[in-house]
C-alpha positions in Angstrom: 14.2 -13.4 3.3 11.7 -13.7 0.4 9.2 -10.8 0.0 6.5 -11.3 -2.6 5.2 -8.0 -4.1 1.9 -8.5 -5.8 0.7 -5.8 -8.2 -1.4 -5.2 -11.3 0.1 -5.8 -14.8 -0.5 -2.2 -15.7 1.8 0.4 -17.1 1.7 2.6 -14.0 2.6 -0.3 -11.7 5.2 -1.6 -14.1 6.7 1.9 -14.2 7.0 2.3 -10.5 8.4 -1.2 -9.9 10.8 -1.1 -12.8 13.9 -0.4 -10.6 13.0 -3.3 -8.3 12.3 -5.7 -11.2 15.6 -4.8 -13.0 17.7 -4.8 -9.8 18.6 -1.1 -10.0 18.4 -0.7 -6.2 19.9 -2.5 -3.3 17.3 -4.7 -1.7 19.4 -5.0 1.5 19.3 -8.8 1.6 15.6 -9.1 0.7 14.8 -11.5 -2.1 12.0 -9.8 -4.1 9.5 -11.8 -6.1 6.9 -10.1 -8.3 3.4 -11.5 -8.6 1.0 -10.0 -11.2 -2.7 -10.1 -10.9 -5.7 -7.8 -11.6 -6.7 -5.5 -8.7 -9.9 -7.3 -7.7 -7.9 -10.6 -7.4 -5.3 -8.8 -5.3 -8.1 -7.4 -3.1 -9.4 -10.9 -2.5 -6.0 -12.3 -1.8 -5.3 -9.6 0.7 -8.3 -10.7 2.7 -6.4 -13.9 3.3 -3.1 -12.2 3.9 -1.5 -14.0 1.0 1.3 -11.7 0.0 3.9 -9.8 2.1 3.4 -6.7 0.0 0.5 -6.1 -2.3 -1.3 -3.4 -4.3 -4.9 -3.2 -3.3 -7.8 -0.8 -3.6 -8.3 1.7 -0.7 -11.9 0.4 -0.6 -10.5 -3.0 0.4 -8.2 -1.7 3.1 -10.6 -1.6 6.1 -11.3 -5.3 5.5 -7.6 -6.2 5.7 -6.4 -3.6 8.3 -6.0 -6.3 10.9 -3.2 -7.8 8.7 -1.7 -4.9 6.8 -0.5 -1.3 7.0 -0.6 1.1 4.0 2.9 2.0 2.8 3.6 5.8 2.6 4.8 5.3 -1.0 3.4 3.7 -4.1 -0.1 5.0 -4.0 -2.3 5.9 -7.0 -4.0 9.2 -6.5 -6.2 11.1 -9.0 -5.6 14.8 -8.9 -9.1 15.9 -10.2 -9.4 12.8 -12.4 -10.1 9.1 -11.8 -12.4 6.3 -12.9 -14.9 7.2 -15.6 -18.4 6.1 -16.1 -19.1 5.7 -19.9 -22.1 4.8 -22.0 -23.0 4.0 -25.6 -25.6 6.8 -25.7 -25.6 10.0 -23.6 -27.2 9.5 -20.2 -28.7 12.1 -17.9 -28.7 9.9 -14.8 -27.2 6.6 -13.6 -30.1 6.0 -11.2 -31.5 2.5 -11.6 -29.0 1.7 -14.5 -27.2 -1.5 -15.1 -23.5 -0.7 -14.8 -20.5 -2.9 -15.4 -18.0 -2.6 -12.6 -14.5 -4.0 -12.2 -15.2 -5.4 -8.7 -17.1 -4.5 -5.6 -14.0 -4.0 -3.5 -12.4 -1.5 -5.9 -12.3 2.2 -4.9 -14.0 3.0 -8.3 -17.0 1.1 -7.1 -17.0 2.8 -3.7 -16.8 6.2 -5.3 -19.5 5.4 -7.7 -21.8 4.3 -4.8 -21.1 7.6 -3.1 -22.0 9.5 -6.3 -25.1 7.4 -7.1 -26.2 4.8 -4.5 -29.1 3.4 -6.7 -27.8 1.3 -9.6 -27.5 -2.3 -10.6 -23.8 -3.5 -10.5 -22.7 -6.2 -12.9 -19.1 -7.4 -12.1 -17.1 -7.7 -15.3 -13.3 -8.1 -15.7 -11.9 -4.5 -16.0 -10.5 -5.1 -19.5 -13.9 -6.3 -20.8 -16.0 -3.4 -19.6 -15.7 -1.3 -22.7 -16.7 -4.4 -24.8 -19.9 -4.8 -22.7 -20.8 -1.2 -23.1 -20.3 -1.3 -26.8 -22.5 -4.5 -27.1 -25.2 -2.8 -25.1 -25.4 -5.6 -22.5 -25.2 -2.9 -19.8 -26.3 0.7 -19.7 -22.9 2.0 -18.7 -19.5 0.9 -17.6 -17.1 2.0 -14.8 -13.7 2.3 -16.5 -10.4 2.1 -14.7 -6.7 1.9 -15.8 -5.9 2.8 -19.5 -9.6 2.7 -20.4 -9.9 6.1 -18.9 -8.0 7.4 -21.9 -9.2 5.0 -24.6 -13.0 5.0 -24.3 -13.3 7.9 -26.7 -11.6 5.7 -29.4 -14.8 3.6 -29.3 -17.1 6.6 -29.6 -18.4 6.2 -26.1 -19.7 9.0 -24.0 -18.5 10.2 -20.6 -21.2 10.3 -18.0 -19.0 11.3 -15.1 -15.4 11.4 -14.1 -15.5 10.3 -10.5 -12.2 12.0 -9.6 -13.4 15.3 -11.0 -16.7 14.9 -9.0 -14.8 14.0 -5.8 -12.5 17.1 -6.2 -15.6 19.3 -6.7 -17.2 17.8 -3.6 -14.3 17.8 -1.2 -11.5 19.9 -2.7 -9.2 16.8 -2.3 -7.5 14.3 -4.7 -9.1 10.9 -5.0 -7.0 8.1 -3.5 -7.6 5.0 -5.5 -5.0 2.3 -4.9 -2.2 1.7 -2.4 0.5 -0.7 -1.5 0.2 -2.5 1.8 2.7 -4.4 3.9 1.9 -7.3 6.2 2.1 -6.4 9.9 3.6 -9.7 11.0 6.9 -8.9 9.2 7.8 -6.8 12.1 9.1 -3.2 12.4 12.6 -3.7 11.0 11.5 -5.4 7.8 8.6 -3.1 7.3 10.9 -0.1 7.6 13.2 -1.7 5.0 10.3 -2.2 2.7 9.1 1.4 3.2 12.6 2.5 2.1 12.7 0.2 -1.0 9.2 1.3 -2.2 10.1 4.9 -2.0 13.5 4.4 -3.7 11.8 2.4 -6.5 9.3 5.2 -7.2 12.0 7.9 -7.0 14.4 6.0 -9.2 11.7 5.3 -11.8 10.8 9.0 -12.0 14.5 9.9 -12.3 15.1 7.3 -15.0 11.8 8.1 -16.6 12.7 7.2 -20.2 14.0 3.7 -19.3 11.1 3.0 -17.0 8.6 4.2 -19.6 10.2 1.9 -22.3 9.7 -1.0 -19.9 6.1 0.0 -18.8 4.8 0.4 -22.4 4.6 -3.4 -22.8 2.0 -3.4 -20.0 -0.1 -0.6 -21.5 -2.7 -2.8 -23.3 -4.7 -0.6 -25.7 -2.0 2.1 -25.4 0.9 -0.2 -26.3 1.4 1.4 -29.7 1.0 5.0 -28.4 4.0 6.1 -26.3 2.7 9.6 -25.7 -0.6 8.4 -24.2 1.2 5.7 -22.2 3.4 8.5 -20.8 0.3 10.6 -20.0 -1.4 7.7 -18.2 1.7 6.8 -16.2 2.2 10.5 -15.2 -1.4 10.6 -14.0 -0.7 7.9 -11.4 3.0 8.0 -10.8 4.2 11.4 -9.5 5.2 13.2 -6.4 2.1 11.9 -4.7 3.3 8.4 -5.3 6.6 9.1 -3.5 4.5 10.2 -0.5 0.7 10.9 -0.2 1.5 14.2 1.7 -0.9 15.5 4.4 -3.6 16.4 1.8 -3.4 12.9 0.3 -3.6 11.3 3.8 -6.6 13.5 4.7 -8.3 12.3 1.5 -7.8 8.7 2.4 -9.4 9.2 5.8 -12.3 11.2 4.4 -13.0 8.6 1.6 -13.1 5.8 4.1 -15.2 7.8 6.6 -17.7 8.7 3.9 -17.9 5.0 2.8 -18.5 3.9 6.4 -21.1 6.6 7.0 -23.0 5.6 3.8 -23.0 2.0 4.8 -20.9 0.9 1.8 -17.9 -0.1 4.0 -19.0 -2.5 6.7 -15.6 -3.0 8.4 -14.3 -0.6 11.1 -11.9 2.1 9.9 -8.6 1.8 11.9 -7.0 4.7 13.6 -3.5 3.9 12.3 -3.6 3.4 8.5 0.0 4.3 7.3 3.0 2.2 8.5 5.2 5.3 9.1 2.6 6.7 11.4 1.9 3.5 13.3 5.5 2.2 13.9 
């Protein structure tokens, strides 16, 4: 059976999927095909149920919950860090500001709206946001992926780290992205995919040097800097990626609840979110 796994062309995703890409683990008869696309594209494709397995933003999950469960492994969770809002000049407030965002279904956007509801969002490809901030076409930019580490190279200022803010507000980590599996695959296939996802993450962490050598090609601005690539990867591929844990799952439910209460999320929040709890 062919299973398409869609994920971002980023160093952290490349790292965790390295064992599957390189055939280091037994796929138990499943033919795995990898599809690469930016996270907002993946969010939009998930609305249509395009891929059997896909990385998406947690913000997008309520809108696709009729089609997908969240896998217990493969999540990106910020432990007191996360998307960063940056500016060309120091800013005291984001209220009313024009802010470049990587997509309105991203968790970064959801968290920013919880932090400051009143701003003008300008959707810009995630890898062009720092350029727009530098040019002054926007007042600030919401930075995800490796840009969280590279914005200082451009002499930009941090306005707020949303993962840090969320931790101060809730005492919990910030769940950003997840891997989802399509419900219509049925229990047996879903359980097999749960196992493969966990094994891939565990193997990557165990074979860290090899996985990192593979992942560095996807590190964009960090490609020539192995130490910072390793730092970024370790931020988002760790024990929490093997399994969210109870605290991580609590954070997911709280984030979605707050988004719903604030009117940012319009879809209903499902009772059963994680596949291993639902099946």
